[in-house]
N, C-alpha and C positions, 0 to 999 in steps of 0.2 A: 554872753555871744559872741562870738569871733566873725570875723570878717567873711568868710565861706558861708557861713550860714546865714546872715544878714544878705548875703549877694545871691544864694539860692531861694531865698522868702523874697525877696524883691522880684525875681525874675520869674516863682511861679503865681504870683500876685498879678504880673503882669501877661502873663499866656493865660490866667483867668478872664483878666478884664477882655483883652481882646475875641476870646470865646464868647463871651457876653455881647459884645457890640456885635459879632458877626451874626449871630444868632437872632436878635434884633432887627438886625437888617432886612434877615433874611424871611422874618416870620413879619415884616410889613411890605414888601414885594417878593415874595418870590420867583419872579422872572429875571433877578438883577442878574443872575450867573449865567443865564443865557444870554444874556444881550436882548436886542428887539426882535429876535428871531423866535417863534414858535417852536414848540417839542415836537419831532419827526413822530407824523401819525404811526409809522409803519413798525417803528421802534420805539414807541413812545419815551423819545431823548438818548436813551441810553448808547446810540451806536452800536448794538451789538443786536444780530435777529437768530432766529436757529438754521444751524448750516442744514446745504442739502444731504450732507452724510448720514444725519441723524434721522433722516426721512424712510431708511431704507429698512427692506422688511426684516433684516440680520440683527436688526439691533444692535450691531455694532457703530461706534462713533468715533470718528476721526479721519482727517482727510491732511491736505497740505494746505486748504484755504482756512481751516480754522485751527490747524494746527493741533489736534487730539483735543481743542475743551466743547467741542459743538457748538459753538457759535461764531459765528461771521459777520465782516460789516457790512451794515444795511446798506441794499442799492439803492435806498430810496434817499438817503440824506450823504451818501456816501463814508458814511462812522461818523460824523459829526455829531452827530444826535439834536442837531437843528432844522426846523424847516427849509434852511436856506438852501438853494441850488447848488448843485455840485459844479465849479467853475471846470469852463471846456475851453481847449485852445481849439480855434477857426484858424485852418489853413488858406489864405487870401494868396493867392496865383497876381501878377503884377497886370497881366493884361486879360482880357476873355476872348481872346480871339484862340482858337485852335493850333496847335504847332504845325508849321511849313515844313515839308518834305521837301 
């Protein structure tokens, strides 16, 4: 066998071993990839929900929000798929006094 064949064989075996390792970790703990946050109950962890445009009576699907796919980002999780709250910025004024005129 030539060196190229041996290299390809070694690479293939490495990929196979990696896939088996990832599968065994996922079988032992299915929440590993999502981290400490549970799946979003609204989208079931996909991050996408049925778009409003697909609920119209004409049966046509496609709008700017879903780009024609019929699925839009989940409003409960912001498209992350986890039950983690969406980060929000809160504006704080330097003082609470009303402006003087």
